[in-house]
N, C-alpha and C positions, 0 to 999 in steps of 0.2 A: 470406521470413522475416518474421514479425510481431513487433511490440514491444508491451509491456504496461506500463500505469501501474497501480500497486497501492497499497493502503492496508492496513497491518497494525496490529494493536493488541496491547498487553500490559497486564497489571495489575501495578502496582508500588505497594506500600504503600497498598492500597485505592483507587488512582487509576488510571484508564485513560489510557494514553499511546498516541500513534499515530506512525507513520512512513510516509512516502510515498516511493516509488522507481519506477524503470522498469527493464525487463529484456527480454531476448528469450527467456528460459526461466524461467517463473514458478515452477515446482516446485523447480528447482535453487536459485533465488534465495532462496526462503523457507527451504529447508533450510540454506543458508549462514547466514542470519540466526539460525536456531535453534541452529546449531552454533557460534555466536560467531565466525564468519568473515566476516560481512557488514560493514556500516558500523559505525564505532566506537560510535555512539549505540545500536545495537541489540544489542551484545554483552552476554551474561549474562542475557538475558530470554527468556521463552517467548512467541513471536509467533503470532498467528492472522491468517490472511488474511480480510478482510471485504469487500474490494472490488477489482475489477480491470476494466480496459477495454483493448481491443486497438486497435492502430494499425498502419497499413501501413508508415509510415516512422518511422525513429528520430527524425527532427527533430520530427515531430508529437507523438510520445510525450514527448520532452523538454520541449516547450512546455507540454503539459498537466500534466506532473509539476510544473513550476515554478509554474503557476497554482494547483494543488491544494496545494502546500507552503505558499504564501503566504495561502491562503484558509481561515482557521481556522473560520469560520462554516460553510462547506461541509463541511469535515472533520468537524465536530461533528454536522452533519445526517446525514452518511454513517454515523458511528459509532452514531447513534440509529436507523439503519435506514430513513430516509426514502428514497422511491423517486425516481429521476431517470431521464430518458430515456437509453437505451443503456448504462446501468450494469449491471454484473453483480455481484450481491451473493452472498456466501457466508454460509450460516447457521452460527452458532456452536453 
C-alpha cells in the first residue's frame, strides 16, 4: 500500500488558498474534502488537486507533509506550476 502527499487549492474571495495533506487513497480523500467531510479548514470550499507525490511508507509521507506544510515558499512555487524533481503536477 502506498501513501501520498498532496496539495489542493481553492479560490476564496479572489484569493488562492492551499491545503497540504497525506492519504493512502487520494481520490477518496479529495472527494471527502469537496463533500465538506475532510479537515475543518477545507469545509465548504471547492478544492482542486494540483500536486501529489507517492511514498512507500506512511512515516516518509508524514515527514514530507510536515515539511511542505511549513514551507510556504515551496507551496507558492508549486501553486505557480514550477517543476520539481519527482513531483506529479495536475493541470487545472
